[in-house]
C-alpha positions as CSV (number, residue, x, y, z in Angstrom):
1,M,-82.7,-56.0,-53.8
2,D,-83.9,-56.7,-50.2
3,A,-82.2,-60.3,-50.4
4,V,-78.9,-58.6,-51.7
5,V,-79.0,-56.1,-48.9
6,V,-79.7,-58.5,-46.0
7,I,-76.8,-60.9,-47.4
8,A,-74.6,-57.8,-47.4
9,R,-75.4,-56.8,-44.0
10,I,-75.0,-60.4,-42.7
11,S,-71.5,-60.8,-44.3
12,L,-70.1,-57.3,-43.3
13,A,-71.2,-57.8,-39.8
14,A,-69.7,-61.2,-39.6
15,V,-66.3,-59.9,-41.1
16,F,-66.0,-56.9,-38.7
17,L,-67.2,-58.8,-35.9
18,V,-64.5,-61.7,-36.2
19,S,-61.9,-59.0,-37.2
20,G,-62.6,-56.8,-34.2
21,F,-62.6,-59.5,-31.7
22,A,-59.4,-61.1,-33.1
23,K,-57.6,-57.8,-33.0
24,L,-58.8,-57.2,-29.3
25,F,-57.3,-60.6,-28.2
26,D,-54.0,-59.8,-30.1
27,R,-53.3,-56.3,-29.1
28,D,-49.5,-56.5,-29.4
29,G,-49.9,-58.0,-32.8
30,T,-52.4,-55.1,-33.8
31,R,-49.9,-52.4,-32.5
32,A,-47.1,-54.0,-34.6
33,A,-49.2,-54.1,-37.7
34,V,-50.5,-50.5,-37.3
35,E,-46.7,-49.4,-36.7
36,A,-45.6,-51.3,-39.9
37,F,-48.1,-49.4,-42.0
38,G,-46.0,-46.3,-41.4
39,L,-48.3,-44.2,-39.3
40,P,-46.8,-41.5,-37.3
41,A,-45.6,-42.6,-33.8
42,A,-48.2,-40.5,-32.0
43,L,-50.8,-42.2,-33.7
44,V,-49.9,-46.0,-33.4
45,G,-51.4,-46.1,-30.0
46,P,-54.7,-44.6,-30.2
47,V,-55.4,-46.4,-33.6
48,A,-54.3,-49.7,-32.4
49,A,-56.6,-49.3,-29.4
50,G,-59.5,-48.0,-31.2
51,L,-59.6,-50.0,-34.3
52,P,-61.1,-53.3,-32.6
53,A,-63.7,-51.3,-30.8
54,A,-64.7,-49.3,-34.0
55,E,-65.0,-52.7,-36.0
56,I,-67.0,-54.5,-33.3
57,A,-69.4,-51.2,-33.1
58,T,-69.7,-51.3,-36.9
59,A,-70.8,-55.0,-36.9
60,A,-73.4,-54.1,-34.3
61,G,-74.6,-51.3,-36.1
62,L,-75.1,-53.3,-39.3
63,V,-77.4,-55.7,-38.0
64,L,-79.9,-53.5,-36.2
65,G,-82.7,-51.7,-38.4
66,T,-82.2,-48.1,-36.7
67,T,-78.6,-48.0,-37.2
68,A,-77.9,-50.0,-40.4
69,R,-77.1,-47.1,-42.4
70,A,-74.7,-45.6,-39.8
71,G,-73.0,-49.0,-39.7
72,A,-72.7,-49.0,-43.3
73,V,-71.2,-45.4,-43.3
74,A,-68.6,-46.6,-40.5
75,A,-67.7,-49.8,-42.6
76,L,-67.1,-47.4,-45.7
77,V,-64.9,-45.1,-43.7
78,L,-62.8,-48.1,-42.2
79,L,-62.6,-50.0,-45.5
80,S,-61.6,-46.7,-47.3
81,A,-58.8,-45.9,-45.0
82,F,-57.8,-49.6,-45.3
83,I,-57.8,-49.4,-49.1
84,V,-55.7,-46.0,-48.9
85,G,-53.2,-47.3,-46.6
86,I,-52.7,-50.5,-48.4
87,A,-52.2,-48.7,-51.8
88,V,-49.7,-46.2,-50.3
89,N,-47.5,-49.0,-49.0
90,I,-47.8,-51.0,-52.1
91,A,-46.8,-47.9,-54.1
92,Q,-43.8,-47.3,-51.7
93,G,-42.8,-51.0,-52.4
94,R,-43.6,-51.9,-48.8
95,R,-45.6,-55.2,-47.9
96,P,-46.4,-55.3,-44.4
97,D,-48.7,-58.0,-42.8
98,C,-52.3,-56.7,-42.8
99,H,-53.2,-58.5,-39.6
100,C,-56.7,-58.2,-40.7
101,F,-57.9,-61.1,-38.4
102,G,-55.4,-61.1,-35.7
103,Q,-53.9,-64.5,-35.0
104,L,-56.5,-66.0,-37.0
105,H,-55.1,-64.9,-40.5
106,S,-52.5,-62.5,-41.3
107,A,-50.3,-62.1,-44.6
108,P,-48.5,-59.5,-46.5
109,V,-50.6,-57.0,-48.1
110,G,-50.9,-57.0,-52.1
111,P,-53.4,-56.6,-55.0
112,A,-55.6,-59.4,-53.3
113,T,-56.0,-57.6,-50.1
114,L,-57.0,-54.5,-52.0
115,A,-59.5,-56.5,-54.1
116,R,-61.2,-58.0,-50.9
117,N,-61.5,-54.7,-49.3
118,A,-63.0,-53.1,-52.5
119,V,-65.6,-55.9,-52.4
120,L,-66.4,-55.2,-49.0
121,A,-66.8,-51.5,-49.6
122,I,-69.3,-52.2,-52.5
123,A,-71.3,-54.3,-50.2
124,A,-71.4,-51.6,-47.8
125,G,-72.5,-49.1,-50.5
126,L,-75.5,-51.5,-51.2
127,V,-76.5,-51.5,-47.5
128,L,-76.2,-47.8,-47.6
129,F,-78.1,-46.9,-50.6
130,G,-80.5,-49.9,-50.7
131,A,-81.6,-50.5,-47.1
132,G,-85.0,-48.9,-47.7
133,A,-86.7,-46.1,-45.8
134,D,-86.5,-47.7,-42.7
135,A,-83.0,-48.7,-43.0
136,G,-84.1,-52.2,-43.7
137,G,-85.1,-53.0,-40.3
138,P,-83.2,-55.6,-37.8
139,V,-81.8,-58.3,-40.1
140,F,-83.8,-61.2,-38.4
141,D,-87.0,-59.4,-38.8
142,T,-86.2,-58.6,-42.6
143,L,-85.6,-62.1,-43.2
144,G,-89.2,-62.9,-42.6
145,D,-90.1,-60.3,-45.3
146,L,-88.3,-62.0,-48.1
147,D,-89.7,-63.9,-51.0
148,A,-88.9,-67.7,-51.1
149,A,-85.7,-67.4,-53.3
150,G,-84.4,-64.5,-51.1
151,A,-85.1,-66.2,-47.9
152,V,-83.2,-69.3,-49.1
153,A,-80.3,-67.2,-50.3
154,A,-80.1,-65.2,-47.0
155,T,-80.4,-68.3,-45.0
156,V,-77.6,-70.0,-46.9
157,T,-75.4,-67.1,-46.6
158,F,-76.2,-66.9,-42.9
159,A,-75.4,-70.7,-42.4
160,L,-72.1,-70.3,-44.2
161,V,-71.2,-67.1,-42.2
162,A,-72.2,-68.8,-38.9
163,A,-70.1,-71.7,-39.6
164,A,-67.0,-69.5,-40.5
165,V,-67.6,-67.6,-37.4
166,V,-67.7,-70.8,-35.0
167,L,-64.6,-72.1,-36.9
168,S,-62.8,-69.0,-36.3
169,G,-64.0,-68.8,-32.8
170,R,-62.5,-72.4,-32.1
171,K,-59.3,-71.4,-33.7
172,G,-59.1,-68.1,-31.6
173,A,-60.3,-69.9,-28.5
174,A,-57.5,-72.3,-29.0
175,L,-54.9,-69.5,-29.4
176,I,-56.1,-67.7,-26.3
177,S,-56.5,-70.8,-23.8
178,A,-53.6,-72.8,-25.2
179,P,-50.4,-72.8,-23.0
180,V,-47.7,-70.5,-24.4
181,A,-45.2,-72.6,-26.2
182,D,-41.5,-72.1,-26.5
183,P,-41.0,-70.1,-29.9
184,P,-39.9,-72.3,-32.6
185,P,-36.1,-72.6,-33.0
186,A,-34.5,-70.2,-35.5
187,P,-33.3,-71.7,-38.8
188,A,-29.9,-73.2,-38.2
189,G,-27.3,-71.0,-39.7
190,P,-23.9,-72.3,-40.7
191,P,-21.3,-72.9,-38.0
192,V,-18.5,-70.3,-37.4
193,G,-15.4,-71.6,-39.5
194,S,-17.6,-73.3,-42.3
195,D,-17.8,-71.8,-45.7
196,A,-20.3,-69.3,-46.1
197,P,-23.4,-70.2,-48.5
198,A,-22.8,-69.0,-51.9
199,F,-25.2,-66.8,-53.8
200,T,-25.9,-64.6,-56.5
201,L,-28.4,-61.8,-56.3
202,R,-29.8,-58.9,-58.5
203,G,-29.2,-55.5,-56.9
204,S,-31.5,-52.4,-56.8
205,S,-29.3,-50.9,-59.6
206,G,-30.1,-53.8,-61.9
207,S,-26.6,-55.6,-61.8
208,T,-26.0,-58.9,-60.1
209,T,-23.5,-59.6,-57.2
210,G,-22.4,-62.8,-55.7
211,L,-20.6,-63.8,-52.6
212,G,-17.4,-64.1,-54.6
213,D,-17.7,-60.6,-55.8
214,L,-18.1,-59.2,-52.2
215,V,-15.2,-61.7,-50.6
216,G,-13.1,-60.8,-53.6
217,R,-12.6,-57.3,-52.4
218,G,-10.1,-58.7,-50.1
219,R,-12.0,-57.5,-46.9
220,S,-14.2,-58.9,-44.4
221,V,-18.0,-58.6,-45.3
222,L,-20.7,-57.8,-42.9
223,L,-23.7,-59.3,-44.5
224,V,-27.0,-57.5,-43.3
225,F,-30.6,-58.8,-43.5
226,F,-33.0,-55.9,-44.1
227,S,-36.8,-55.5,-44.7
228,P,-38.7,-52.4,-46.2
229,S,-41.4,-52.8,-43.8
230,C,-39.4,-53.5,-40.8
231,S,-39.3,-50.4,-38.3
232,P,-35.9,-51.5,-36.5
233,C,-34.5,-51.7,-40.0
234,A,-35.6,-48.1,-40.5
235,H,-33.9,-47.2,-37.4
236,I,-30.5,-48.8,-38.3
237,A,-30.6,-47.9,-42.1
238,P,-28.9,-44.5,-41.9
239,E,-25.9,-46.1,-40.0
240,L,-25.7,-48.9,-42.6
241,A,-25.5,-46.1,-45.4
242,R,-22.7,-44.3,-43.2
243,W,-20.6,-47.6,-42.7
244,Q,-20.7,-48.3,-46.6
245,R,-19.4,-44.7,-47.2
246,E,-16.9,-44.3,-44.5
247,L,-15.5,-48.0,-44.0
248,P,-14.9,-49.1,-47.6
249,E,-11.1,-49.9,-47.1
250,R,-11.8,-51.9,-44.0
251,L,-15.1,-53.5,-44.4
252,T,-17.5,-54.4,-47.1
253,V,-21.1,-53.8,-45.7
254,A,-23.5,-55.7,-47.9
255,V,-27.3,-55.2,-47.3
256,V,-29.8,-58.1,-48.5
257,T,-33.5,-57.2,-48.5
258,S,-36.6,-59.0,-48.9
259,G,-39.5,-57.6,-50.9
260,T,-39.5,-56.2,-54.6
261,E,-37.2,-54.2,-56.7
262,E,-39.4,-51.2,-56.2
263,G,-39.2,-51.4,-52.6
264,A,-35.4,-51.9,-52.7
265,R,-35.0,-48.8,-54.9
266,S,-37.3,-46.8,-52.6
267,S,-35.0,-47.7,-49.6
268,V,-31.9,-46.7,-51.4
269,E,-33.3,-43.3,-52.0
270,T,-34.7,-42.8,-48.7
271,Y,-31.8,-44.0,-46.4
272,G,-28.9,-43.6,-48.8
273,I,-27.7,-47.1,-48.7
274,A,-25.4,-47.6,-51.8
275,E,-27.2,-50.7,-53.1
276,L,-29.4,-53.3,-51.9
277,L,-29.3,-57.1,-52.9
278,I,-32.8,-58.5,-53.5
279,D,-33.7,-61.8,-51.9
280,K,-37.4,-62.0,-52.9
281,E,-37.9,-65.4,-51.5
282,R,-35.5,-64.9,-48.5
283,S,-33.7,-68.1,-49.6
284,V,-30.5,-66.5,-49.0
285,A,-31.6,-65.2,-45.6
286,K,-32.7,-68.7,-44.6
287,A,-29.3,-70.2,-45.7
288,Y,-27.5,-67.9,-43.1
289,G,-29.9,-68.6,-40.4
290,S,-31.9,-65.2,-40.5
291,A,-35.4,-65.7,-38.6
292,G,-35.9,-61.8,-38.4
293,T,-34.8,-58.5,-39.5
294,P,-32.4,-56.5,-39.0
295,G,-29.8,-59.2,-38.5
296,A,-26.3,-59.7,-39.7
297,V,-23.3,-62.2,-40.0
298,L,-19.8,-61.6,-40.4
299,I,-17.8,-63.4,-43.2
300,D,-14.0,-63.2,-43.3
301,E,-11.9,-62.4,-46.3
302,R,-11.4,-66.0,-47.0
303,G,-15.3,-66.5,-47.4
304,A,-15.7,-68.5,-44.1
305,I,-18.4,-67.7,-41.5
306,A,-16.8,-65.5,-38.6
307,S,-19.7,-65.0,-36.4
308,A,-22.8,-66.5,-35.2
309,Y,-26.0,-64.8,-36.5
310,A,-26.6,-61.6,-34.6
311,A,-30.2,-60.4,-34.6
312,G,-31.2,-56.7,-33.7
313,E,-29.3,-53.4,-33.9
314,A,-27.4,-53.9,-30.7
315,A,-26.0,-57.2,-31.8
316,I,-25.2,-55.9,-35.2
317,N,-23.3,-53.0,-33.6
318,D,-21.5,-55.6,-31.5
319,L,-20.5,-57.4,-34.7
320,L,-18.9,-54.2,-35.9
321,I,-16.8,-54.0,-32.7
322,E,-15.8,-57.6,-33.4
323,A,-14.8,-56.8,-37.0
324,F,-12.5,-54.1,-36.0
325,G,-11.0,-55.9,-33.1
326,L,-12.5,-53.5,-30.6
327,T,-14.0,-56.0,-28.1
328,E,-11.3,-55.6,-25.6
329,V,-11.2,-51.9,-25.7
330,V,-14.9,-51.7,-25.1
331,A,-14.8,-54.3,-22.2
332,A,-11.9,-52.2,-20.7
333,V,-14.0,-48.9,-20.8
334,A,-17.1,-50.5,-19.5
335,E,-14.9,-52.0,-16.5
336,K,-13.4,-48.7,-15.9
337,R,-16.9,-46.9,-15.8
338,T,-18.4,-49.5,-13.5
339,A,-15.5,-49.2,-11.1
340,A,-15.7,-45.4,-11.1
341,S,-19.5,-45.6,-10.5
342,Q,-18.9,-47.9,-7.5
343,H,-16.4,-45.9,-6.0
344,A,-18.6,-42.7,-6.4
345,H,-21.3,-44.5,-4.7
346,E,-19.2,-45.6,-1.8
347,E,-17.9,-42.1,-1.1
348,E,-21.4,-40.6,-1.3
349,P,-22.4,-39.4,2.4
350,D,-25.3,-41.0,4.0
351,D,-26.7,-37.6,5.5
352,H,-27.0,-35.6,2.2
353,D,-29.8,-33.3,2.1
354,H,-33.0,-34.3,0.4
355,D,-34.9,-31.4,0.8
356,H,-34.9,-30.7,-2.8
357,D,-36.9,-33.9,-3.4
358,H,-39.9,-32.2,-1.6
359,D,-40.1,-29.0,-3.5
360,G,-42.2,-30.8,-6.4
361,A,-40.5,-32.3,-9.4
362,A,-37.0,-30.6,-8.4
363,G,-38.4,-27.3,-7.2
364,G,-41.1,-27.2,-9.9
365,E,-38.4,-27.1,-12.7
366,P,-40.0,-28.0,-16.1
367,A,-38.9,-31.1,-17.8
368,P,-35.5,-30.3,-19.9
369,T,-35.9,-29.2,-23.5
370,F,-33.7,-30.8,-26.2
371,V,-32.4,-29.1,-29.5
372,D,-33.3,-30.6,-32.8
373,P,-30.1,-32.2,-34.3
374,D,-30.9,-30.8,-37.6
375,A,-31.4,-27.3,-36.2
376,I,-27.9,-27.2,-35.0
377,D,-26.4,-24.0,-36.7
378,P,-22.9,-22.3,-36.7
379,A,-23.7,-20.4,-33.6
380,F,-24.4,-23.5,-31.5
381,V,-22.3,-24.6,-28.8
382,A,-22.0,-28.3,-28.6
383,T,-20.7,-30.4,-25.8
384,G,-20.3,-34.1,-25.7
385,K,-22.0,-36.0,-23.2
386,A,-20.0,-37.0,-20.0
387,D,-20.6,-40.7,-20.4
388,V,-19.3,-41.0,-23.7
389,T,-15.8,-42.1,-24.0
390,L,-13.1,-41.5,-26.8
391,A,-10.8,-44.5,-27.3
392,E,-8.3,-45.2,-29.8
393,H,-6.8,-48.8,-30.7
394,E,-4.6,-49.8,-33.6
395,G,-5.3,-46.6,-35.4
396,E,-8.9,-46.8,-35.0
397,T,-11.0,-44.0,-33.1
398,V,-14.1,-45.0,-31.6
399,L,-16.8,-43.3,-29.2
400,I,-18.2,-45.5,-26.5
401,D,-21.6,-44.6,-25.3
402,G,-21.7,-45.5,-21.7
403,A,-25.5,-45.2,-21.4
404,T,-26.4,-47.5,-24.2
405,G,-23.3,-49.6,-24.9
406,A,-23.1,-48.4,-28.5
407,V,-19.9,-48.0,-30.0
408,H,-19.5,-45.4,-33.0
409,L,-16.4,-45.9,-35.2
410,L,-15.2,-42.5,-36.3
411,N,-13.2,-41.5,-39.4
412,P,-10.5,-38.9,-39.2
413,T,-12.6,-35.7,-39.5
414,A,-15.0,-37.0,-36.8
415,A,-12.5,-37.9,-34.5
416,V,-11.1,-34.3,-34.8
417,V,-14.4,-32.6,-34.4
418,W,-15.3,-34.6,-31.5
419,K,-12.2,-33.5,-29.4
420,C,-13.2,-30.0,-30.2
421,L,-16.6,-30.3,-28.7
422,D,-15.8,-29.2,-25.1
423,G,-18.3,-26.7,-24.7
424,S,-15.9,-23.8,-25.1
425,G,-16.8,-22.6,-28.5
426,T,-19.2,-22.3,-31.2
427,I,-19.4,-24.5,-34.1
428,D,-18.0,-21.4,-36.2
429,E,-15.1,-21.0,-33.8
430,I,-14.3,-24.7,-34.2
431,V,-14.5,-24.4,-37.9
432,A,-12.1,-21.5,-37.9
433,D,-9.6,-23.4,-35.9
434,I,-9.8,-26.5,-38.1
435,A,-9.7,-24.5,-41.4
436,D,-6.6,-22.7,-40.3
437,V,-4.7,-25.8,-38.9
438,F,-5.6,-27.7,-42.2
439,E,-5.4,-24.7,-44.6
440,R,-8.8,-25.4,-46.0
441,D,-11.8,-23.3,-47.2
442,R,-14.1,-22.2,-44.1
443,A,-17.2,-22.7,-46.0
444,E,-16.3,-26.3,-47.1
445,V,-15.0,-26.9,-43.5
446,R,-18.3,-25.6,-42.1
447,E,-20.4,-27.8,-44.2
448,G,-18.4,-31.0,-43.0
449,V,-18.3,-30.0,-39.3
450,L,-22.1,-29.1,-39.3
451,E,-23.0,-32.6,-40.6
452,V,-20.5,-34.2,-38.3
453,V,-22.3,-32.7,-35.1
454,R,-25.7,-33.1,-36.2
455,R,-24.9,-36.7,-36.7
456,F,-23.5,-36.8,-33.2
457,G,-26.6,-35.3,-31.9
458,R,-28.9,-37.9,-33.9
459,Q,-26.9,-40.5,-32.1
460,G,-27.6,-39.0,-28.7
461,L,-24.0,-38.3,-28.0
462,L,-24.4,-34.4,-27.2
463,E,-25.7,-32.8,-24.2
464,G,-29.2,-31.3,-24.7
465,V,-29.6,-32.5,-28.4
466,G,-31.9,-35.1,-29.8
467,V,-35.0,-36.1,-28.2
468,A,-36.1,-36.9,-24.6
469,P,-35.3,-40.5,-23.3
470,A,-37.8,-42.8,-24.7
471,E,-38.5,-46.4,-25.3
472,E,-36.1,-49.3,-25.4
473,P,-34.9,-50.1,-28.9
474,E,-37.2,-52.5,-30.8
475,P,-36.4,-55.9,-31.1
476,A,-35.8,-57.6,-34.4
477,Q,-39.0,-58.2,-36.4
478,P,-40.0,-61.6,-37.8
479,P,-39.8,-61.8,-41.7
480,A,-43.1,-61.1,-43.5
């Protein structure tokens, strides 16, 4: 038993030591992995920062006699947390990269990852309950107390672990010290004007859909590439669902996802996307030049590539602008706003009073609070932001957000509601006006207007509604 415990201590210490230092030298990757596992945003930073230190401390505890059991307890806690996190993600159909050993090794989680952590947890249990009354003593002292067979087994284990650590260290040193190379070029997608690569994929509903089916609807196709474990994908998913619901007569929005059928069905239920086409091996994504998610390409009604591959939420939004012929409208509004801003700056007096700057945070006023969009009720008075412009072009109505550059295509109902959001009346008063004009039931109108106003709030288009200004949008994520 002593030899088994010593081997378990050596193996666990080596695993946690290499894992901790690998994560320490790849903090960005560690943070991205923690976020991909679905932790609340408030916990992502602390967990990503504390995990490497916890693993290194666990390794140190395992090799010392007086702290071996404490190290085993810490190992069990960490491994249990890993097992639960992996199991929950697998159950939800998500396969985020484990990033278990930083840049040394990372792969999507799966049954093998669960099994590995379970074996390590068993080893930690052996140390906890089999280390002896003195917690086993320091590892190197305990080696001398083993019988011949135990000493040979422990020595062989130590030699193998040491070799693995040295090789990992060399690889890690190469990664750290090597000059930063240019990122590999993205897979070359088909050129604009060429025939779109044909495909047939199984959908989340069980039916199959091909490119011919999509193009056969007689409209342009926005082909979006998605991943269940991609945080930026989760951010744009509600918009994809809305486009599918509100633009079916003008544009076919088809979403292609990596992962499993279970993950696809979960995403459909979570975000309301009509259907996801499942590209398990990402063969279709690669054929279209998709190096990350979210991304998209526009295909015209003849089945030809109509745009270059667009990576990220902002670029996909630009494709929507292009699909509806709104590029010139957006450019004109942007130019008008820029000119107005410059004119206002030129007219600003040079000797204006700055005394308020010295009163401490604008006279000590607290930071502004923001109303939760989902808490908007019929008594709320909504006002559209001043830097959001309403534009109409060839029968289409759009809102152009001057702060972010985002363009929101409005259906007729949303366009009417927006024109009423001037701060002069409550939602219920707007409902009454719309119901009277269109001779509709007020309860039915109220439900629709509230949903539209709440959506405007979630998109950051209303004064004092939403969340405080935060981080820049996340870039497209590389595929798992």
